[in-house]
Residue, then its C-alpha position, 0 to 999 in steps of 0.5 A: m565517477n563521482l556519482n554521489l547522493m546528492k546528485l541522485e537525490i536532485v535528480e529523483l526531486l526534479n523529476k517529481h517537481k520539475k523545477v530547479t528552484t523547488v529542488a533548491d528549496k527542498l534540499g536547502l541549497k541555492q539554485p545554482t548549486v544544484t544546477y552545477h550538480l546537475k550539469n557535472l553529473e550529465q558531463q560525467l554520464g555524457e548524456k542530456l539528463f533533462e531538457s527545458r520545456m514551458d519552463k519544466m524540466i523534463l527527463t529525457e530518455s536517457g534520463k527516464a533511464f537513469l532515474h530507475y537507478a536513482i530512485k533505487i539507490n536513494a531508497l537503499a541509502a535512505e534504508a541503510e541509514r534507518v537500519v544504522k541508526e537503530f544500532s547507534q540509539a538504542g531504543r530509538g529508531t524510525l519503521k516505515i511500514g505500508a498496509s493495506y486499507v483493511p489492516a491498517t484500518y481494523i488490525l494496525p490501530q491497537i498494536l501500534g498503540l501497544f507498541g508505541e507505550q512499550h517503545p516510545g522511543i521509535t517513531i512508526s511511519l504509516s502508509v496506506k496503499p492498495s495491496p499490489v502497491i505495498k509489494e511494489m514498495l516492498a520490492s523498491h526498499e521504500i518502506d521496511l515492513g508491509i502487512l496486506s490483504t490479499e490472497s497467496f502470493y510468492l515473490p522471491d525478494l519478499h519474505t512473506q508470513a501469514l498472520c490471520e484469515d481475511e474472508l469476504v463476504l457479501v454485504f447489504a442493507p438491512t432493506h435490501d430485498f436480500a435481507g429475506f434470504s437466509n442463502l443466496n445463490s450465484a444467479m441472484i448475486a450476479s443480478a445485483s447492482f454492485i458497489l465495486h472498489d477501486k480496480e488496484s484492490s485485492t478485493r476488486q481483484l477477487t470479485d472480478k475473478w468471482f464474476e469471471r468464474e461464474g461467467k457473467e459481467s456485473k450490472p452498472h455499478i458505483l465504483l469507490d476507492s474508500l472502504e468507509a464511503i462503500k459501507q455508508s452507500l450500502m446502508s443507504g441503498q439497494h446495492v451489495s459489495f464484496i467486503s471483509r468481514l474484519a471491515v463490516e463486523d461492528e456494523v453487522a453487530r450494530g444491525r446496520l448491515l447484513m452479510r451472507a457467505i459468498p456462494d461458490y467462492n473458494f479463494e483464500r485471502h489472508i492478512y500477511y506481514s512480509y519484508n524484502r530479503d536484502r533489508h537487513y533484519s534488525p531487532l526494530i523489525g523483530l520487535f514490531i513483527d513479535q507485536l504483530r503476532t500477539i493478534r487474535i482475530 
């Protein structure tokens, strides 16, 4: 069977864009060429992968099963190309990094600046996603390295190492009723109006765990998926939130926000770097990890 990468890429792109003309434009091919490759693949497999509905190409059940492997193979092929180029182009290459919001905003900017100065020929591509998504991207070889803030975790396919602690604290405005208390008990906090993070974030997951352990439910709340938006909302209202200490140290130092320890909080969260064990540990990965290990929080 002639199962070449072009055909696999066509399947992945056609599922994403739903139109043969768009896929042809993306690949720099003519529309009949894309159609030919798709039909040829379907003939080889003996299964129809797509069907046309309302001028859109939709995966069949067989197509959905095939797409699962096409995505994996395409990701591995792209990773292999990046790794080989690291050897063929001395001092050059591309590193795809995924990071959750806290390390992406409060740790990586300085690291990326220093790394760029020392290795000007290396291109860094950074995707910022919630920690659970970063784990999925690592497992599927979509990124070379992940830097994520999360509880301790173990996935057999991933090598993971802690860089520093990332403590959660209770945060609120200086005008909040809590400002007059140096110590807050769990009942007081549970009765407050919360601004909650997006459900996919590790911070939200730990917040939910705290409420569950206390046997309480959060009051009607605001749900935001941007940490900066959460901080701005806290400054102007009577809400509270659990936030990474790293993310609010500047606002606390300037008196714009206050933070307190969370009572009965015994969850440990760290910032980790992680990579897929199947990914070749190239000099480029090693260089960036060495730079990461220099951070002092």
